[in-house]
C-alpha positions in Angstrom: -16.4 21.7 -1.9 -18.3 22.1 1.5 -16.8 24.7 4.1 -14.8 23.3 6.8 -12.5 24.6 9.9 -9.0 24.8 9.3 -6.3 24.2 11.9 -2.6 24.4 11.4 -0.5 22.6 14.1 3.4 22.5 14.7 3.9 19.5 17.0 2.3 15.8 17.4 0.6 16.7 20.7 -1.0 19.6 19.0 -2.4 17.3 16.1 -3.6 14.9 18.4 -5.5 17.3 20.6 -6.7 19.4 17.5 -8.2 16.0 16.1 -9.7 15.2 19.5 -11.2 18.5 20.0 -12.8 18.6 16.2 -14.4 15.3 16.7 -14.9 12.3 14.4 -15.5 14.1 11.3 -12.0 15.9 11.2 -9.4 14.6 8.7 -5.7 15.1 8.8 -3.9 17.2 6.0 -0.4 16.5 5.0 0.4 16.5 1.1 -3.2 16.8 0.4 -3.1 15.0 -2.9 -5.8 12.4 -1.8 -7.7 14.3 0.7 -8.5 17.5 -1.5 -9.4 14.9 -4.5 -11.9 13.2 -2.3 -13.4 16.6 -1.0 -14.1 17.9 -4.5 -15.9 14.4 -5.1 -17.6 15.0 -1.9 -16.5 11.4 -0.7 -15.0 13.2 2.0 -16.9 15.9 3.7 -14.7 16.7 7.0 -16.2 19.3 9.6 -12.3 20.1 10.2 -8.9 19.8 8.7 -5.7 19.4 10.8 -2.7 20.4 8.8 0.3 18.6 9.9 2.6 19.4 6.9 4.9 21.5 9.5 5.2 18.9 12.1 8.8 18.4 12.2 8.7 14.7 14.1 6.8 13.6 11.1 9.3 14.7 8.2 12.4 12.9 8.4 13.8 9.5 7.7 16.5 7.5 8.4 18.1 4.6 6.3 21.5 4.3 8.0 20.4 2.1 10.9 21.7 -1.4 11.7 18.4 -2.9 12.7 15.6 -0.9 11.3 15.1 1.8 8.4 12.8 4.6 10.0 10.4 6.8 7.7 8.5 9.6 9.2 4.7 9.6 7.9 5.4 12.9 6.6 8.2 12.2 4.7 7.6 13.0 0.7 7.5 10.0 -1.5 9.8 11.5 -4.0 12.8 12.4 -1.3 12.5 8.7 0.2 12.6 7.1 -3.6 15.8 9.0 -4.2 17.6 7.9 -1.1 21.0 6.4 -2.1 20.8 3.5 0.4 17.3 2.4 -0.4 17.9 2.4 -4.0 20.9 0.3 -3.5 19.9 -2.0 -0.6 16.3 -2.1 -0.6 15.5 -1.5 -4.5 11.8 -2.8 -4.2 11.0 -0.4 -1.7 12.6 2.4 -3.9 10.8 1.3 -6.9 7.5 0.8 -5.4 7.7 4.8 -4.7 9.0 5.4 -8.4 6.1 3.6 -9.9 3.6 5.4 -7.8 1.6 8.5 -9.3 3.3 11.3 -11.2 6.5 13.3 -10.4 4.5 16.0 -9.4 2.6 13.9 -6.9 5.3 12.3 -5.4 6.8 15.9 -4.7 3.8 16.6 -2.7 2.3 13.2 -1.3 3.7 11.7 2.0 4.2 8.3 2.9 1.4 8.2 5.7 -1.0 9.3 3.2 -0.1 7.3 0.7 -0.5 4.2 3.1 -4.2 5.4 3.6 -5.1 6.3 0.3 -8.5 5.0 -0.8 -9.6 2.9 -3.6 -9.9 3.7 -7.3 -12.8 1.6 -7.6 -14.9 3.7 -10.1 -18.1 3.1 -8.3 -16.9 4.4 -5.2 -15.4 7.6 -7.1 -18.4 8.2 -9.4 -21.0 8.0 -6.9 -24.7 8.1 -7.8 -26.5 6.7 -9.4 -24.1 3.6 -8.7 -24.3 1.7 -5.4 -21.2 1.5 -3.3 -21.4 0.1 0.5 -17.8 1.7 0.8 -19.2 5.3 0.1 -22.6 4.8 1.3 -23.0 1.7 4.0 -26.0 -0.6 2.9 -26.4 0.9 -0.5 -25.2 -2.5 -2.2 -22.0 -2.9 -4.7 -22.6 -1.9 -8.2 -19.4 -3.5 -9.1 -20.7 -7.1 -8.2 -22.7 -7.0 -11.2 -20.8 -4.5 -13.1 -17.6 -3.7 -14.8 -15.2 -5.7 -12.4 -12.2 -5.6 -15.0 -10.0 -3.8 -12.2 -11.4 -5.5 -9.0 -9.9 -8.0 -6.5 -9.3 -11.5 -6.8 -8.3 -11.8 -3.4 -9.9 -10.7 0.1 -13.4 -9.6 -1.5 -16.9 -10.0 0.0 -20.4 -9.9 -1.2 -20.5 -6.2 0.1 -17.3 -4.9 -1.9 -14.7 -6.0 -4.2 -12.6 -3.0 -4.5 -8.8 -3.3 -4.9 -6.3 -1.5 -2.2 -4.5 0.9 -4.8 -1.3 1.4 -3.1 2.3 0.3 -4.2 4.5 1.3 -1.1 2.4 -0.8 1.4 2.5 -3.8 -1.2 6.3 -3.5 -0.9 6.4 -2.9 2.8 4.2 -5.9 3.8 6.9 -8.1 2.2 9.6 -6.7 4.6 7.6 -7.1 7.8 7.2 -3.4 8.4 5.6 -2.0 11.4 3.6 1.2 11.8 3.9 3.7 14.7 0.8 5.5 15.8 0.0 8.1 18.2 -3.4 8.8 19.5 -5.6 10.0 22.5 -4.7 6.8 24.6 -0.9 7.2 23.6 1.5 5.6 21.3 1.6 1.9 19.9 2.7 0.0 17.0 1.1 -2.5 14.7 2.5 -4.8 11.8 1.6 -3.2 8.4 0.0 -6.3 7.7 -2.5 -5.5 10.4 -3.2 -1.9 9.3 -5.5 -2.3 6.3 -8.9 -4.3 6.6 -10.5 -6.7 4.5 -14.1 -5.4 3.7 -16.3 -8.2 5.0 -19.8 -6.4 5.8 -18.4 -3.2 6.8 -16.3 -2.1 4.0 -16.6 1.5 5.0 -13.9 0.5 7.7 -10.6 0.3 5.9 -8.0 0.5 8.5 -7.4 -0.7 12.3 -6.6 3.1 13.5 -8.5 3.9 16.5 -10.4 7.3 16.2 -8.1 10.2 16.3 -4.9 8.2 15.9 -2.2 9.3 13.5 0.4 7.3 11.8 3.6 8.8 12.8 6.5 6.7 11.1 7.0 3.4 9.3 9.8 0.9 10.6 11.3 -1.5 8.4 13.7 -4.5 9.9 17.1 -4.4 8.0 17.4 -7.8 6.2 20.0 -9.0 3.6 17.0 -9.9 1.5 16.7 -6.2 0.8 19.3 -6.2 -1.7 18.0 -9.1 -3.5 14.6 -7.5 -4.3 12.5 -6.1 -7.2 9.1 -4.5 -7.5 7.2 -4.8 -10.6 4.1 -2.8 -11.6 1.6 -3.6 -14.8 -0.4 -1.0 -15.8 -2.7 0.1 -18.6 -0.2 3.1 -19.4 3.4 3.6 -18.3 3.1 7.3 -17.5 0.7 7.3 -14.8 -1.9 4.7 -13.6 -2.5 2.5 -10.8 -1.5 -1.4 -10.8 -3.5 -3.9 -12.7 -1.2 -6.2 -11.2 2.2 -5.6 -9.1 4.6 -8.0 -7.3 7.0 -7.3 -4.5 9.8 -10.1 -4.2 12.7 -10.0 -1.7 15.1 -13.0 -1.3 18.4 -14.5 -0.6 20.4 -17.3 -1.6 22.7 -19.9 -0.1 26.0 -21.0 -1.1 24.4 -23.4 -3.7 22.6 -20.8 -5.4 19.1 -22.1 -3.9 16.6 -19.7 -2.4 17.0 -19.2 1.4 14.9 -16.2 2.9 12.1 -15.4 0.7 9.3 -13.0 0.7 6.5 -12.3 -1.9 3.5 -9.8 -2.1 1.1 -8.8 -4.7 -0.7 -5.7 -5.3 -3.6 -4.7 -7.4 -5.5 -7.6 -7.0 -6.8 -7.8 -3.5 -8.9 -5.6 -0.9 -5.5 -4.9 1.1 -1.8 -5.6 0.6 -1.4 -9.2 -0.1 1.5 -11.2 0.9 1.4 -14.9 -0.4 3.3 -17.4 2.0 2.4 -20.3 -0.7 4.5 -18.5 -3.3 7.2 -18.1 -0.9 7.2 -21.9 0.1 7.1 -23.0 -3.7 10.3 -21.1 -4.3 12.3 -21.7 -1.0 14.7 -24.2 -1.5 14.9 -24.3 -5.2 17.6 -22.5 -7.7 15.9 -19.8 -9.5 14.9 -20.9 -13.2 12.1 -20.2 -15.6 10.3 -23.1 -14.2 10.5 -22.5 -10.5 9.5 -18.7 -11.1 6.8 -19.8 -12.8 5.7 -22.2 -10.3 6.1 -19.2 -7.4 3.6 -17.3 -9.9 1.2 -20.0 -10.0 1.2 -20.6 -6.3 0.9 -16.9 -5.9 -2.5 -16.9 -7.8 -3.9 -20.6 -6.8 -6.7 -19.3 -4.7 -7.7 -16.2 -7.1 -11.5 -15.7 -7.2 -12.1 -13.6 -10.5 -14.8 -12.3 -11.6 -16.2 -11.7 -14.9 -13.9 -9.4 -16.6 -10.6 -9.7 -14.4 -9.8 -13.5 -15.0 -7.0 -12.2 -17.2 -5.2 -11.0 -14.1 -4.6 -14.6 -12.8 -2.2 -15.3 -16.0 -0.8 -11.7 -15.8 -0.3 -11.8 -12.1 1.5 -15.2 -12.5 3.9 -13.8 -15.1 4.5 -10.7 -13.1 5.6 -12.7 -10.0 7.9 -15.0 -12.2 9.4 -11.9 -13.7 10.1 -10.1 -10.5 11.5 -13.3 -8.8 13.9 -13.8 -11.7 15.0 -9.9 -11.3 15.7 -10.3 -7.6 17.4 -13.5 -8.0 19.7 -11.5 -10.6 20.3 -8.8 -7.9 20.8 -11.3 -5.2 23.8 -12.9 -6.9 25.2 -9.4 -8.1 
């Protein structure tokens, strides 16, 4: 790990000013579970680190509101996952946190840091001699001709097919969440669906935050579809692993038991959190049966573009969406 300057701040204003003063190579430190890891690998080599873990305005969260749930970016994943209303009325959101990382990591990691975690692509993490446009722009993408078992079915480009690894963001995108940010130009909000970028020809740019901007909070609209929701995650080992495929489903049923409101997103298969409107459309207006759930899964993966070793994710993802639909449906009528 290379030397770096360290600044600890107590307020959001101090954090924004410290970032601006330190320049573009500065990085925020909250839980540290991602940043320290990347610094040890020399993927991140910041000139300065601004420690925000004592900023009170980032730390809290409130799930009691009538119109929206509000989560401070510095709230710990474990604390939010345990929240009683979230577990009862928005199980998909709680489950996406429970199924992420280990208990030790969840005790340290923050919601904002989790949103901005970087890919687990082995070529990105491994470094030389493997080419990686995300790690070193213009060097190439070793995954294109390499081992692509864990790589993307959606949103890739000839420059990068690395998967976005997060569970929390995949669930949030199914709930139309918004992200509040603060930077040198002031405060603004953007839909979570617009926070992350597809790689295109600049895969090193992974999000749409402006230089010096800090995520301050995540806001989730209150919806009756929250109670009829589920997040399922399929991985190589149950104890601690990133998703091969995941699915977030939230829905409501009308008086005849037919699907009314419906939101579906998939993770572990795309370069950013990936909502699938075609799957929602396939399910809407139908009762939930094995056939209709399967049809939603097939619609979700109809446009998948598998490589040499990840075509198994198409069938795995289809079944995962179908299972999540059935579980969400059972909760919607409970």
